[in-house]
C-alpha positions as CSV (number, residue, x, y, z in Angstrom):
1,X,26.1,-6.6,-22.6
2,X,26.4,-5.1,-26.0
3,X,28.1,-1.8,-26.0
4,X,25.8,-0.6,-28.5
5,X,22.8,-1.5,-26.5
6,X,23.2,0.5,-23.3
7,X,19.8,-0.3,-21.9
8,X,20.3,-4.0,-22.3
9,X,17.3,-4.6,-24.6
10,X,19.1,-7.1,-26.8
11,X,20.4,-9.0,-23.8
12,X,17.1,-8.9,-22.1
13,X,15.4,-10.4,-25.1
14,X,17.5,-13.5,-24.7
15,X,16.4,-14.0,-21.0
16,X,13.2,-15.3,-19.4
17,X,10.8,-12.6,-18.7
18,X,10.4,-12.2,-15.0
19,X,7.7,-10.4,-13.0
20,X,8.6,-9.6,-9.3
21,X,5.5,-9.3,-7.1
22,X,7.2,-7.2,-4.3
23,X,10.1,-5.0,-3.6
24,X,10.6,-2.0,-1.3
25,X,12.5,0.1,-3.8
26,X,10.0,2.9,-3.6
27,X,11.5,3.9,-0.3
28,X,15.0,4.3,-1.8
29,X,13.6,6.4,-4.6
30,X,11.8,8.8,-2.1
31,X,14.0,8.9,0.9
32,X,17.4,8.7,-0.8
33,X,16.5,10.6,-3.9
34,X,17.7,7.7,-6.1
35,X,16.8,7.5,-9.7
36,X,15.5,4.1,-10.9
37,X,17.3,4.4,-14.2
38,X,20.7,5.3,-12.6
39,X,23.1,2.8,-13.9
40,X,25.2,3.2,-10.7
41,X,22.3,2.6,-8.4
42,X,23.1,0.4,-5.2
43,X,19.4,-0.7,-5.1
44,X,18.8,-4.4,-5.5
45,X,16.2,-3.5,-8.0
46,X,17.1,-1.0,-10.5
47,X,16.6,-0.6,-14.2
48,X,20.1,-1.8,-15.2
49,X,20.0,-4.8,-13.0
50,X,16.6,-5.7,-14.4
51,X,17.8,-5.5,-17.9
52,X,20.6,-7.7,-17.0
53,X,18.5,-10.3,-15.1
54,X,15.4,-10.4,-17.4
55,X,13.1,-8.6,-14.9
56,X,10.5,-7.0,-17.0
57,X,8.0,-5.9,-14.5
58,X,8.1,-4.9,-10.8
59,X,5.4,-4.4,-8.2
60,X,6.6,-1.4,-6.1
61,X,5.5,-1.9,-2.5
62,X,3.6,1.0,-0.9
63,X,4.7,0.3,2.6
64,X,4.4,2.7,5.5
65,X,6.5,2.1,8.6
66,X,3.9,2.3,11.5
67,X,6.7,3.0,13.9
68,X,7.6,6.1,12.0
69,X,4.5,7.2,10.2
70,X,1.6,6.4,12.6
71,X,-1.9,7.6,12.7
72,X,-2.6,10.7,10.6
73,X,1.0,10.4,9.1
74,X,0.3,7.2,7.4
75,X,-1.7,8.4,4.3
76,X,0.5,11.3,3.4
77,X,3.6,9.0,3.5
78,X,1.7,6.4,1.3
79,X,0.8,9.2,-1.1
80,X,4.4,10.4,-1.3
81,X,5.7,6.9,-2.1
82,X,3.3,6.4,-5.1
83,X,4.0,9.9,-6.3
84,X,7.8,9.4,-6.2
85,X,7.6,6.2,-8.3
86,X,5.1,7.8,-10.8
87,X,7.5,10.7,-11.2
88,X,10.2,8.2,-12.2
89,X,7.8,6.9,-15.0
90,X,7.1,10.4,-16.2
91,X,10.8,11.1,-16.4
92,X,11.5,8.1,-18.6
93,X,8.5,7.6,-20.7
94,X,10.4,5.4,-23.2
95,X,12.0,3.2,-20.6
96,X,9.3,2.8,-17.9
97,X,5.5,2.3,-18.3
98,X,2.8,2.0,-15.8
99,X,1.0,-1.3,-16.2
100,X,-2.3,-2.6,-14.7
101,X,-2.8,-5.7,-16.7
102,X,-0.9,-8.7,-18.0
103,X,-1.6,-7.3,-21.5
104,X,0.0,-4.0,-20.6
105,X,3.1,-5.8,-19.2
106,X,3.4,-7.8,-22.4
107,X,3.0,-4.6,-24.5
108,X,5.7,-2.9,-22.5
109,X,8.0,-5.7,-22.8
110,X,7.5,-5.9,-26.6
111,X,8.6,-2.3,-27.0
112,X,11.5,-2.6,-24.6
113,X,10.0,-0.8,-21.7
114,X,10.0,-1.8,-18.0
115,X,6.5,-2.3,-16.4
116,X,5.8,-0.5,-13.2
117,X,3.0,-1.9,-10.9
118,X,1.9,-1.1,-7.3
119,X,0.9,-3.1,-4.3
120,X,-0.1,-1.8,-0.9
121,X,1.5,-3.6,2.0
122,X,-0.9,-3.0,5.0
123,X,-4.3,-1.2,5.0
124,X,-2.8,0.9,7.8
125,X,-1.5,3.1,4.9
126,X,-5.1,4.2,4.3
127,X,-5.3,6.0,7.6
128,X,-5.5,5.6,11.3
129,X,-7.6,3.0,13.1
130,X,-11.0,4.6,13.9
131,X,-10.7,7.1,11.0
132,X,-13.9,7.4,8.9
133,X,-14.2,4.4,6.9
134,X,-15.5,6.2,3.9
135,X,-12.5,8.4,3.9
136,X,-10.2,5.4,3.9
137,X,-12.1,3.8,1.1
138,X,-11.9,6.9,-1.0
139,X,-8.1,6.8,-0.7
140,X,-8.1,3.3,-1.8
141,X,-10.0,4.4,-4.9
142,X,-7.5,7.1,-5.5
143,X,-4.7,4.4,-5.2
144,X,-6.5,2.2,-7.6
145,X,-6.8,5.0,-10.2
146,X,-3.1,5.4,-9.8
147,X,-2.4,1.8,-10.6
148,X,-2.6,-0.2,-7.5
149,X,-3.3,-3.7,-8.2
150,X,-3.2,-5.4,-4.8
151,X,-3.5,-4.7,-1.1
152,X,-2.7,-6.6,2.0
153,X,-5.2,-5.9,4.9
154,X,-2.2,-5.9,7.2
155,X,1.5,-5.6,7.5
156,X,3.1,-7.0,10.6
157,X,0.9,-4.7,12.6
158,X,-2.7,-5.7,13.2
159,X,-5.3,-3.0,12.5
160,X,-9.0,-2.3,12.7
161,X,-9.6,-4.2,9.4
162,X,-7.8,-7.6,10.3
163,X,-5.4,-9.4,12.5
164,X,-1.7,-9.8,11.4
165,X,0.7,-12.8,11.7
166,X,3.3,-10.4,13.2
167,X,1.9,-9.3,16.5
168,X,-0.6,-10.1,19.2
169,X,-3.4,-9.8,16.7
170,X,-2.5,-13.2,15.2
171,X,-5.5,-14.8,16.8
172,X,-7.9,-12.3,15.2
173,X,-9.6,-12.5,11.7
174,X,-11.2,-10.2,9.4
175,X,-13.4,-7.5,11.0
176,X,-16.7,-6.1,9.7
177,X,-14.7,-3.2,8.4
178,X,-12.3,-5.6,6.8
179,X,-15.1,-7.3,4.9
180,X,-16.1,-3.8,3.6
181,X,-12.5,-3.2,2.6
182,X,-12.1,-6.4,0.6
183,X,-15.5,-6.0,-1.1
184,X,-14.4,-2.6,-2.3
185,X,-11.2,-4.1,-3.5
186,X,-13.1,-6.5,-5.6
187,X,-15.2,-3.8,-7.1
188,X,-12.0,-1.8,-8.0
189,X,-10.1,-4.8,-9.4
190,X,-7.6,-4.7,-6.6
191,X,-6.3,-8.2,-5.6
192,X,-6.2,-9.2,-1.9
193,X,-2.7,-10.1,-0.6
194,X,-2.5,-12.6,2.1
195,X,1.3,-12.4,2.8
196,X,1.2,-10.7,6.2
197,X,-2.2,-11.7,7.5
198,X,-2.9,-14.0,10.5
199,X,-4.1,-17.5,10.1
200,X,-7.6,-16.7,11.1
201,X,-7.7,-13.7,8.6
202,X,-6.4,-16.0,5.9
203,X,-9.3,-18.4,6.7
204,X,-11.7,-15.5,6.5
205,X,-10.3,-14.3,3.3
206,X,-10.4,-17.8,1.7
207,X,-14.2,-18.1,2.6
208,X,-14.7,-14.6,0.9
209,X,-12.8,-15.7,-2.1
210,X,-14.7,-18.9,-2.3
211,X,-18.1,-17.1,-2.2
212,X,-17.1,-14.4,-4.6
213,X,-14.8,-16.2,-7.2
214,X,-12.1,-13.8,-6.5
215,X,-8.3,-15.1,-6.5
216,X,-6.2,-14.6,-3.4
217,X,-2.5,-13.8,-3.9
218,X,0.6,-13.9,-1.7
219,X,3.0,-11.3,-2.8
220,X,6.0,-12.4,-0.8
221,X,5.7,-15.6,1.3
222,X,7.6,-18.8,1.4
223,X,6.7,-22.3,2.5
224,X,6.0,-22.9,6.2
225,X,6.6,-26.6,5.8
226,X,10.3,-25.9,5.1
227,X,10.7,-22.9,7.5
228,X,8.3,-22.6,10.3
229,X,7.7,-18.9,10.3
230,X,4.1,-17.3,10.8
231,X,4.9,-15.2,7.6
232,X,5.2,-18.3,5.5
233,X,2.2,-20.2,4.0
234,X,1.1,-23.7,5.2
235,X,0.4,-26.5,2.7
236,X,-3.2,-25.9,3.3
237,X,-3.0,-22.2,2.5
238,X,-1.0,-22.9,-0.6
239,X,-3.8,-25.2,-1.8
240,X,-6.4,-22.7,-0.9
241,X,-4.6,-19.9,-3.0
242,X,-4.5,-22.4,-5.9
243,X,-8.2,-23.3,-5.4
244,X,-9.1,-19.6,-5.6
245,X,-7.2,-19.3,-8.9
246,X,-4.4,-17.1,-7.4
247,X,-0.7,-17.2,-7.1
248,X,1.7,-17.6,-4.2
249,X,4.9,-15.7,-4.7
250,X,8.1,-17.0,-3.0
251,X,10.0,-14.6,-0.8
252,X,13.7,-14.5,-1.2
253,X,14.5,-13.5,2.3
254,X,16.9,-16.1,3.8
255,X,15.2,-15.7,7.3
256,X,11.9,-17.1,5.7
257,X,13.8,-19.8,3.9
258,X,16.0,-21.4,6.7
259,X,15.3,-21.6,10.4
260,X,18.9,-21.8,11.4
261,X,19.7,-18.7,9.6
262,X,16.9,-16.9,11.2
263,X,18.0,-17.8,14.6
264,X,21.6,-16.6,13.9
265,X,20.5,-13.3,12.4
266,X,18.2,-12.8,15.3
267,X,21.1,-13.1,17.6
268,X,23.5,-11.0,15.5
269,X,21.1,-8.1,15.2
270,X,20.1,-8.1,18.9
271,X,23.6,-7.2,20.2
272,X,24.2,-3.9,21.9
273,X,26.7,-3.0,19.1
274,X,23.9,-3.6,16.5
275,X,21.4,-1.6,18.5
276,X,24.0,1.3,19.0
277,X,24.8,1.3,15.2
278,X,21.0,1.6,14.4
279,X,20.5,4.5,16.9
280,X,23.6,6.4,15.6
281,X,22.4,6.0,12.1
282,X,19.0,7.2,13.0
283,X,20.4,10.4,14.8
284,X,22.4,11.5,11.9
285,X,19.3,12.2,9.7
286,X,16.6,14.6,10.7
287,X,14.1,13.3,7.9
288,X,12.2,10.5,9.6
289,X,12.0,8.4,6.5
290,X,15.6,8.7,5.7
291,X,16.6,8.1,9.3
292,X,14.6,4.9,9.5
293,X,16.1,3.7,6.2
294,X,19.7,4.3,7.3
295,X,18.9,2.6,10.6
296,X,17.6,-0.4,8.8
297,X,20.8,-0.5,6.7
298,X,22.8,-0.4,9.9
299,X,20.9,-3.4,11.1
300,X,21.2,-5.2,7.8
301,X,25.2,-4.8,7.9
302,X,25.0,-7.2,10.9
303,X,22.6,-9.6,9.3
304,X,24.6,-9.8,6.1
305,X,27.8,-10.8,8.1
306,X,26.0,-14.2,8.8
307,X,26.6,-16.6,6.1
308,X,23.3,-16.9,4.1
309,X,21.8,-20.1,2.4
310,X,22.2,-20.1,-1.3
311,X,20.0,-20.3,-4.4
312,X,19.5,-24.0,-3.7
313,X,17.4,-23.3,-0.6
314,X,15.2,-20.9,-2.5
315,X,14.7,-23.5,-5.0
316,X,13.7,-25.9,-2.3
317,X,10.8,-23.6,-1.4
318,X,9.8,-23.0,-5.0
319,X,9.7,-26.8,-5.7
320,X,7.7,-27.5,-2.6
321,X,5.2,-24.7,-3.4
322,X,4.8,-26.2,-7.0
323,X,4.3,-29.7,-5.5
324,X,1.7,-28.4,-3.3
325,X,-0.2,-25.6,-5.2
326,X,0.6,-26.7,-8.7
327,X,2.8,-25.1,-11.4
328,X,0.0,-22.6,-12.4
329,X,-0.1,-20.9,-8.9
330,X,3.5,-20.1,-7.9
331,X,5.4,-16.9,-8.6
332,X,8.3,-14.7,-7.5
333,X,8.1,-12.0,-4.7
334,X,11.7,-11.2,-3.8
335,X,11.2,-8.6,-1.2
336,X,14.4,-7.0,-2.5
337,X,15.4,-3.6,-1.0
338,X,13.3,-4.6,2.1
339,X,15.1,-7.7,3.4
340,X,18.1,-7.5,5.8
341,X,19.9,-10.3,3.9
342,X,19.8,-12.0,0.6
343,X,20.5,-15.5,-0.7
344,X,24.1,-16.2,-1.5
345,X,24.4,-16.0,-5.2
346,X,21.2,-14.0,-5.6
347,X,22.1,-10.6,-4.3
348,X,20.0,-8.6,-6.7
349,X,17.6,-9.1,-9.7
350,X,20.5,-9.3,-12.1
351,X,21.0,-12.8,-10.8
352,X,17.6,-14.1,-11.5
353,X,19.0,-16.5,-14.3
354,X,20.7,-18.3,-11.5
355,X,17.3,-19.1,-10.0
356,X,16.0,-20.3,-13.4
357,X,19.2,-22.5,-13.7
358,X,18.5,-23.9,-10.2
359,X,14.9,-24.8,-11.0
360,X,16.0,-26.5,-14.3
361,X,18.5,-28.5,-12.3
362,X,15.7,-29.9,-10.3
363,X,14.0,-31.0,-13.6
364,X,11.5,-28.4,-14.0
365,X,10.7,-27.7,-17.7
366,X,11.0,-24.5,-19.5
367,X,7.3,-24.1,-19.6
368,X,7.0,-24.4,-15.8
369,X,9.8,-22.0,-15.1
370,X,8.1,-19.5,-17.5
371,X,4.9,-19.7,-15.6
372,X,6.7,-19.3,-12.3
373,X,8.7,-16.3,-13.5
374,X,5.9,-14.5,-15.3
375,X,3.0,-16.5,-16.7
376,X,1.1,-17.1,-13.7
377,X,1.0,-13.4,-12.7
378,X,0.2,-12.4,-16.2
379,X,-2.9,-14.6,-16.0
380,X,-4.1,-13.3,-12.7
381,X,-3.6,-9.7,-13.7
382,X,-5.6,-10.2,-16.8
383,X,-8.3,-12.1,-15.1
384,X,-8.7,-10.0,-12.0
């Protein structure tokens, strides 16, 4: 990097513009009091690492841990996460810019600013099951006004809007309340994210998208044909997302890329030693958000001791998704700062050029790689 260009603007101009549809960096900003523009940040997504890797826009996930902030605690937690990231934007008006559209992302990149976007990971963040629907929809409107551009009806926990792929609700689809929720999303210009929903919920959402002309997006899911995990997308689902005009963003998490790795990590993190490390980390911190984050980091230490697949395995998933959905409907959704392990050689966003090189080595043209890295998301943001 040029010593006279501390923000990396000259370097980033030579790199491929990338948009990452999902990272959990907001938790670090809130719970660890980290600054996004701190050059020494240990986060996998930071301004310095983004400049180095060509990342020009990031969707910050608004994720509420239902095991820590359940019921009435969910909405205040969601509000604090959004406010923490917005505070970072206000602190650095020349470096960070809130964006809602593809045009605004392009404009930010043109003036050397990093574009900040939001997505909500699970509608349980709007409030407890059984709480007044109007109240929860009003909170959704509040988030839309703050810049939220997508919402997933579920995280790994089912709720009274829909069934999730991550628990016993995986046989459930979209509820009547869920139908109201996604209709309001459409009115507010909020995209509907299918990354955590059950297969029946996906089918219901695709029927809704087909009847309304709305695109579906997957913010961070890989290909189920290559790694049979319910969080991944089947080929039929990939084709459905393409048919809706949306975009499926590949998840970088090695556990969603490789079944053998997932089995090894599951075993490594289930040991008594791993459980003890998590509990000790949790006890050291009275703040519940910080305690949960440090406990997660303790678990991640055991996961990262398992040799992870490299960039080539991630490339396998991107290529498969392109083969099935088409080059106009695949994007990037790293899940950085929220995954227990990372691909070897792609430890943070500064290494994104290695993914571009891997795709080029498989014969993908520069035009296709540009669409995967940013063009497809720019289109969907402008059209939604």
